[in-house]
GUROTI-127211 format. One record per residue (C-alpha): chain; residue number from 1; x, y, z; residue in three letters. Coordinates in nm, 3 decimals, padded with zeros to 5 digits, always signed. Layout:
<atoms>
<A NUM <X Y Z> ALA>
...
</atoms>
This chain:
<atoms>
<A 1 <+01.668 +03.206 -01.516> MET>
<A 2 <+01.669 +02.910 -01.687> LEU>
<A 3 <+01.824 +02.749 -01.387> SER>
<A 4 <+01.535 +02.861 -01.222> ALA>
<A 5 <+01.250 +02.751 -01.427> ILE>
<A 6 <+01.459 +02.411 -01.443> ILE>
<A 7 <+01.441 +02.386 -01.055> LEU>
<A 8 <+01.056 +02.483 -01.130> PHE>
<A 9 <+01.020 +02.197 -01.290> LEU>
<A 10 <+01.208 +01.902 -01.131> LEU>
<A 11 <+01.036 +02.031 -00.794> ALA>
<A 12 <+00.732 +02.039 -00.949> GLY>
<A 13 <+00.766 +01.659 -01.107> ILE>
<A 14 <+00.857 +01.534 -00.764> ALA>
<A 15 <+00.586 +01.715 -00.603> GLU>
<A 16 <+00.289 +01.611 -00.813> ILE>
<A 17 <+00.449 +01.298 -00.887> GLY>
<A 18 <+00.534 +01.201 -00.508> GLY>
<A 19 <+00.161 +01.274 -00.444> GLY>
<A 20 <+00.005 +01.098 -00.727> TYR>
<A 21 <+00.191 +00.783 -00.634> PHE>
<A 22 <+00.061 +00.805 -00.271> ILE>
<A 23 <-00.288 +00.853 -00.429> TRP>
<A 24 <-00.286 +00.576 -00.588> LEU>
<A 25 <-00.119 +00.331 -00.324> CYS>
<A 26 <-00.403 +00.443 -00.100> LEU>
<A 27 <-00.732 +00.511 -00.322> ARG>
<A 28 <-00.660 +00.278 -00.581> GLU>
<A 29 <-00.544 -00.034 -00.416> GLY>
<A 30 <-00.205 -00.018 -00.607> LYS>
<A 31 <+00.089 -00.195 -00.393> PRO>
<A 32 <+00.227 -00.013 -00.064> PHE>
<A 33 <+00.580 +00.032 -00.229> TYR>
<A 34 <+00.443 +00.294 -00.447> TRP>
<A 35 <+00.339 +00.473 -00.183> GLY>
<A 36 <+00.702 +00.481 +00.008> ILE>
<A 37 <+00.822 +00.589 -00.390> GLY>
<A 38 <+00.589 +00.895 -00.363> GLY>
<A 39 <+00.680 +00.989 +00.001> GLY>
<A 40 <+01.018 +01.004 -00.112> VAL>
<A 41 <+00.972 +01.169 -00.418> ALA>
<A 42 <+00.795 +01.469 -00.207> LEU>
<A 43 <+01.103 +01.477 +00.040> ALA>
<A 44 <+01.324 +01.557 -00.257> LEU>
<A 45 <+01.093 +01.824 -00.389> TYR>
<A 46 <+01.195 +01.953 -00.046> GLY>
<A 47 <+01.533 +01.924 -00.135> VAL>
<A 48 <+01.543 +02.058 -00.491> ILE>
<A 49 <+01.318 +02.360 -00.381> ALA>
<A 50 <+01.611 +02.479 -00.153> THR>
<A 51 <+01.822 +02.503 -00.498> PHE>
<A 52 <+01.697 +02.828 -00.632> GLN>
<A 53 <+01.947 +03.116 -00.577> ALA>
<A 54 <+01.620 +03.376 -00.503> PHE>
<A 55 <+01.762 +03.495 -00.127> PRO>
<A 56 <+01.378 +03.505 -00.007> SER>
<A 57 <+01.179 +03.161 +00.096> PHE>
<A 58 <+00.807 +03.286 +00.099> GLY>
<A 59 <+00.879 +03.429 -00.307> ARG>
<A 60 <+01.032 +03.164 -00.421> VAL>
<A 61 <+00.756 +02.941 -00.254> TYR>
<A 62 <+00.494 +03.181 -00.418> ALA>
<A 63 <+00.644 +03.192 -00.715> ALA>
<A 64 <+00.669 +02.781 -00.760> TYR>
<A 65 <+00.292 +02.765 -00.638> GLY>
<A 66 <+00.214 +02.941 -00.988> GLY>
<A 67 <+00.427 +02.697 -01.146> VAL>
<A 68 <+00.260 +02.365 -00.967> PHE>
<A 69 <-00.061 +02.461 -01.043> ILE>
<A 70 <+00.046 +02.489 -01.481> ILE>
<A 71 <+00.219 +02.170 -01.418> LEU>
<A 72 <-00.058 +02.011 -01.213> SER>
<A 73 <-00.308 +02.108 -01.520> VAL>
<A 74 <-00.062 +01.956 -01.743> LEU>
<A 75 <-00.022 +01.615 -01.541> TRP>
<A 76 <-00.427 +01.596 -01.558> GLY>
<A 77 <-00.401 +01.597 -01.881> TRP>
<A 78 <-00.158 +01.408 -01.972> GLY>
<A 79 <-00.111 +01.135 -01.705> ILE>
<A 80 <-00.469 +01.093 -01.579> ASP>
<A 81 <-00.604 +01.185 -01.955> LYS>
<A 82 <-00.823 +01.469 -01.777> LYS>
<A 83 <-00.854 +01.717 -02.058> ALA>
<A 84 <-00.879 +02.097 -01.873> PRO>
<A 85 <-01.121 +02.326 -02.014> ASP>
<A 86 <-01.095 +02.709 -02.124> MET>
<A 87 <-01.094 +02.786 -01.720> TYR>
<A 88 <-00.851 +02.532 -01.650> ASP>
<A 89 <-00.602 +02.747 -01.924> TRP>
<A 90 <-00.706 +03.056 -01.822> ILE>
<A 91 <-00.630 +03.004 -01.422> GLY>
<A 92 <-00.354 +02.869 -01.518> ALA>
<A 93 <-00.239 +03.158 -01.755> THR>
<A 94 <-00.305 +03.404 -01.465> ILE>
<A 95 <-00.075 +03.244 -01.262> CYS>
<A 96 <+00.213 +03.213 -01.534> LEU>
<A 97 <+00.164 +03.608 -01.519> VAL>
<A 98 <+00.186 +03.650 -01.128> GLY>
<A 99 <+00.477 +03.405 -01.137> VAL>
<A 100 <+00.661 +03.674 -01.404> GLY>
<A 101 <+00.542 +03.960 -01.166> VAL>
<A 102 <+00.668 +03.794 -00.874> MET>
<A 103 <+01.021 +03.679 -01.009> LEU>
<A 104 <+01.105 +03.939 -01.282> LEU>
<A 105 <+00.942 +04.297 -01.106> ALA>
<A 106 <+01.253 +04.560 -01.059> PRO>
<A 107 <+01.334 +04.585 -00.685> ARG>
<A 108 <+01.608 +04.734 -00.506> HIS>
</atoms>
C-alpha cells in the first residue's frame, strides 16, 4: 500500500504541477518554456500512473481522482496561497474516504 500511496503522490505532483506551469505560461505571461515543461510533467503523470499494481485501469484512476482532489486543495493552499475553507476540507475528506473504500474493500 505504501508504494501505491507514493505513486499517487508522484502522479499528483506531476499532473498538478504540469497544469500549473501551463496555466502560468498561458494566463500569466510566463515564458513559453514553462508551458513546455508543464507538458512534459503531464506526460510523466501518465507514465507514473501505469506503475500502479492494481489490475483495473478504471479503479486506479477513480481512486487517483480522490487523491488528486486532496493534492489540489493542498497545492492551492501552499503554492497559490489560497486558503481552503471548511467546505474544501469536508469535500477532500469525503474523497479520501471514497479512495479508501475503492482500494481497500474486500473483493473476490
